TORLUMPA-454860 format. One line per 4 residues: number of its first residue (from 0); their letters; for each residue x, y, z of N, C-alpha, C, O. Coordinates in nm, 2 decimals, decimal comma, padded with zeros to 4 digits. Layout:
! TORLUMPA-454860
NUM) A) X:Y:Z:X:Y:Z:X:Y:Z:X:Y:Z ~ ...;
//
This chain:
! TORLUMPA-454860
0) MKNI) 00,22:-00,74:-02,49:00,16:-00,85:-02,41:00,06:-00,79:-02,32:00,08:-00,69:-02,24 ~ -00,06:-00,85:-02,32:-00,17:-00,81:-02,23:-00,15:-00,88:-02,09:-00,09:-00,99:-02,09 ~ -00,21:-00,82:-01,99:-00,21:-00,89:-01,86:-00,32:-00,84:-01,77:-00,39:-00,74:-01,80 ~ -00,35:-00,92:-01,67:-00,45:-00,88:-01,57:-00,40:-00,86:-01,43:-00,46:-00,88:-01,33;
4) VKRL) -00,27:-00,81:-01,43:-00,21:-00,79:-01,30:-00,28:-00,69:-01,21:-00,31:-00,72:-01,09 ~ -00,33:-00,58:-01,27:-00,40:-00,48:-01,19:-00,52:-00,54:-01,13:-00,55:-00,52:-01,01 ~ -00,60:-00,61:-01,21:-00,73:-00,67:-01,17:-00,70:-00,77:-01,05:-00,77:-00,76:-00,95 ~ -00,60:-00,85:-01,07:-00,57:-00,95:-00,96:-00,52:-00,88:-00,83:-00,56:-00,92:-00,72;
8) RVER) -00,44:-00,77:-00,85:-00,39:-00,70:-00,73:-00,51:-00,63:-00,66:-00,52:-00,64:-00,54 ~ -00,60:-00,57:-00,73:-00,71:-00,50:-00,67:-00,81:-00,59:-00,60:-00,86:-00,57:-00,50 ~ -00,83:-00,71:-00,67:-00,92:-00,81:-00,61:-00,87:-00,85:-00,47:-00,95:-00,89:-00,38 ~ -00,73:-00,85:-00,45:-00,68:-00,89:-00,32:-00,66:-00,77:-00,22:-00,63:-00,79:-00,11;
12) GWSQ) -00,70:-00,65:-00,27:-00,69:-00,54:-00,19:-00,54:-00,49:-00,16:-00,52:-00,42:-00,06 ~ -00,45:-00,53:-00,25:-00,31:-00,49:-00,23:-00,28:-00,36:-00,30:-00,34:-00,33:-00,41 ~ -00,19:-00,28:-00,24:-00,14:-00,16:-00,31:-00,04:-00,20:-00,41:00,01:-00,32:-00,41 ~ 00,00:-00,11:-00,50:00,11:-00,14:-00,59:00,24:-00,16:-00,51:00,32:-00,24:-00,55;
16) ARLG) 00,26:-00,08:-00,40:00,38:-00,10:-00,32:00,38:-00,24:-00,26:00,49:-00,30:-00,26 ~ 00,27:-00,29:-00,21:00,26:-00,42:-00,15:00,30:-00,53:-00,26:00,38:-00,62:-00,23 ~ 00,24:-00,52:-00,38:00,28:-00,61:-00,48:00,43:-00,61:-00,51:00,49:-00,71:-00,53 ~ 00,48:-00,48:-00,52:00,62:-00,47:-00,55:00,71:-00,54:-00,44:00,81:-00,60:-00,47;
20) EELN) 00,67:-00,52:-00,31:00,74:-00,59:-00,21:00,73:-00,74:-00,22:00,83:-00,81:-00,20 ~ 00,61:-00,79:-00,26:00,60:-00,94:-00,27:00,69:-00,99:-00,38:00,74:-01,10:-00,38 ~ 00,71:-00,91:-00,49:00,79:-00,95:-00,60:00,93:-00,90:-00,60:01,01:-00,94:-00,69 ~ 00,97:-00,82:-00,50:01,10:-00,76:-00,49:01,13:-00,68:-00,61:01,24:-00,68:-00,66;
24) ISRQ) 01,04:-00,59:-00,65:01,05:-00,50:-00,75:01,00:-00,36:-00,71:00,93:-00,36:-00,61 ~ 01,03:-00,26:-00,78:00,98:-00,12:-00,74:00,83:-00,11:-00,77:00,78:-00,17:-00,86 ~ 00,77:-00,01:-00,70:00,63:00,02:-00,73:00,62:00,08:-00,87:00,52:00,05:-00,94 ~ 00,72:00,15:-00,92:00,72:00,20:-01,05:00,72:00,09:-01,15:00,66:00,10:-01,26;
28) SVIA) 00,79:-00,02:-01,13:00,79:-00,14:-01,22:00,65:-00,20:-01,22:00,60:-00,24:-01,32 ~ 00,58:-00,21:-01,10:00,44:-00,26:-01,10:00,35:-00,17:-01,18:00,27:-00,22:-01,26 ~ 00,37:-00,04:-01,17:00,28:00,05:-01,25:00,30:00,03:-01,40:00,21:00,02:-01,47 ~ 00,43:00,02:-01,44:00,46:00,00:-01,58:00,40:-00,14:-01,63:00,35:-00,14:-01,74;
32) IEAE) 00,41:-00,24:-01,55:00,36:-00,37:-01,59:00,21:-00,36:-01,61:00,15:-00,41:-01,70 ~ 00,14:-00,30:-01,51:00,00:-00,29:-01,51:-00,05:-00,21:-01,63:-00,16:-00,24:-01,69 ~ 00,02:-00,11:-01,66:-00,01:-00,02:-01,78:00,03:-00,08:-01,91:00,00:-00,02:-02,02 ~ 00,09:-00,20:-01,91:00,14:-00,27:-02,03:00,24:-00,19:-02,11:00,25:-00,20:-02,23;
36) RYDP) 00,31:-00,10:-02,03:00,42:-00,03:-02,09:00,56:-00,11:-02,08:00,66:-00,07:-02,14 ~ 00,55:-00,21:-02,00:00,67:-00,29:-01,98:00,63:-00,44:-01,97:00,55:-00,48:-01,89 ~ 00,70:-00,52:-02,05:00,68:-00,67:-02,04:00,78:-00,72:-01,95:00,90:-00,71:-01,97 ~ 00,74:-00,79:-01,84:00,84:-00,84:-01,75:00,92:-00,96:-01,81:00,88:-01,02:-01,91;
40) SLPL) 01,04:-00,98:-01,76:01,12:-01,09:-01,80:01,04:-01,22:-01,77:00,95:-01,22:-01,69 ~ 01,08:-01,33:-01,83:01,01:-01,46:-01,81:01,02:-01,50:-01,66:00,92:-01,54:-01,60 ~ 01,13:-01,49:-01,60:01,14:-01,53:-01,45:01,04:-01,44:-01,37:00,98:-01,49:-01,28 ~ 01,04:-01,31:-01,40:00,95:-01,22:-01,32:00,80:-01,25:-01,35:00,72:-01,25:-01,26;
44) AFRI) 00,77:-01,28:-01,48:00,63:-01,32:-01,51:00,59:-01,45:-01,43:00,48:-01,45:-01,39 ~ 00,68:-01,54:-01,42:00,65:-01,66:-01,34:00,63:-01,63:-01,20:00,54:-01,68:-01,13 ~ 00,71:-01,54:-01,14:00,70:-01,49:-01,00:00,56:-01,43:-00,98:00,49:-01,45:-00,88 ~ 00,52:-01,34:-01,08:00,39:-01,27:-01,07:00,28:-01,38:-01,06:00,19:-01,37:-00,98;
48) ARVF) 00,29:-01,47:-01,15:00,18:-01,58:-01,16:00,18:-01,65:-01,03:00,07:-01,69:-00,97 ~ 00,30:-01,69:-00,97:00,31:-01,76:-00,85:00,25:-01,69:-00,73:00,18:-01,75:-00,65 ~ 00,27:-01,55:-00,72:00,22:-01,47:-00,62:00,07:-01,48:-00,62:00,00:-01,48:-00,51 ~ 00,01:-01,48:-00,74:-00,14:-01,49:-00,75:-00,19:-01,63:-00,75:-00,31:-01,66:-00,77;
52) ALPI) -00,10:-01,73:-00,74:-00,14:-01,87:-00,74:-00,22:-01,91:-00,87:-00,32:-01,98:-00,87 ~ -00,17:-01,86:-00,98:-00,23:-01,89:-01,11:-00,12:-01,94:-01,21:00,00:-01,91:-01,19 ~ -00,16:-02,01:-01,32:-00,07:-02,04:-01,42:-00,03:-01,91:-01,50:-00,11:-01,82:-01,51 ~ 00,09:-01,90:-01,55:00,13:-01,78:-01,62:00,04:-01,74:-01,73:00,02:-01,62:-01,76;
56) EAVF) -00,02:-01,84:-01,81:-00,10:-01,80:-01,92:-00,24:-01,75:-01,87:-00,31:-01,70:-01,95 ~ -00,27:-01,76:-01,74:-00,39:-01,70:-01,69:-00,37:-01,55:-01,66:-00,47:-01,47:-01,64 ~ -00,24:-01,51:-01,65:-00,21:-01,37:-01,61:-00,16:-01,29:-01,73:-00,20:-01,17:-01,75 ~ -00,09:-01,36:-01,82:-00,03:-01,29:-01,94:-00,08:-01,36:-02,06:-00,09:-01,48:-02,07;
60) FPEE) -00,11:-01,28:-02,16:-00,15:-01,34:-02,29:-00,12:-01,24:-02,40:-00,11:-01,12:-02,38 ~ -00,10:-01,29:-02,52:-00,07:-01,21:-02,64:-00,18:-01,12:-02,68:-00,30:-01,15:-02,66 ~ -00,15:-01,01:-02,73:-00,25:-00,92:-02,79:-00,30:-00,99:-02,91:-00,24:-01,08:-02,97 ~ -00,42:-00,95:-02,95:-00,49:-01,01:-03,07:-00,40:-01,02:-03,19:-00,39:-01,12:-03,26;
64) DDAQ) -00,33:-00,91:-03,23:-00,25:-00,90:-03,34:-00,13:-01,00:-03,33:-00,09:-01,06:-03,43 ~ -00,07:-01,01:-03,21:00,04:-01,11:-03,19:-00,01:-01,25:-03,21:00,07:-01,33:-03,26 ~ -00,13:-01,28:-03,16:-00,18:-01,42:-03,17:-00,20:-01,47:-03,31:-00,19:-01,59:-03,34 ~ -00,22:-01,37:-03,40:-00,25:-01,41:-03,54:-00,12:-01,42:-03,63:-00,13:-01,46:-03,74;
68) S) -00,01:-01,38:-03,57:00,12:-01,38:-03,65:00,17:-01,51:-03,66:00,28:-01,53:-03,72;
//
């Protein structure tokens, strides 16, 4: 799953630690999500979208190969 979490965080001038605090998750989890090494649970994905005041599909989207399956 692709995401734009890092771009959204940087646009707001937030550190990874700050985003982790906003979401009640560790900085390491933020790093993994931004690097697309970890797909968040659906409730966490909704929380991430809510923090950025965006719909979930504006933050997370399938990779090209996934979309064609």
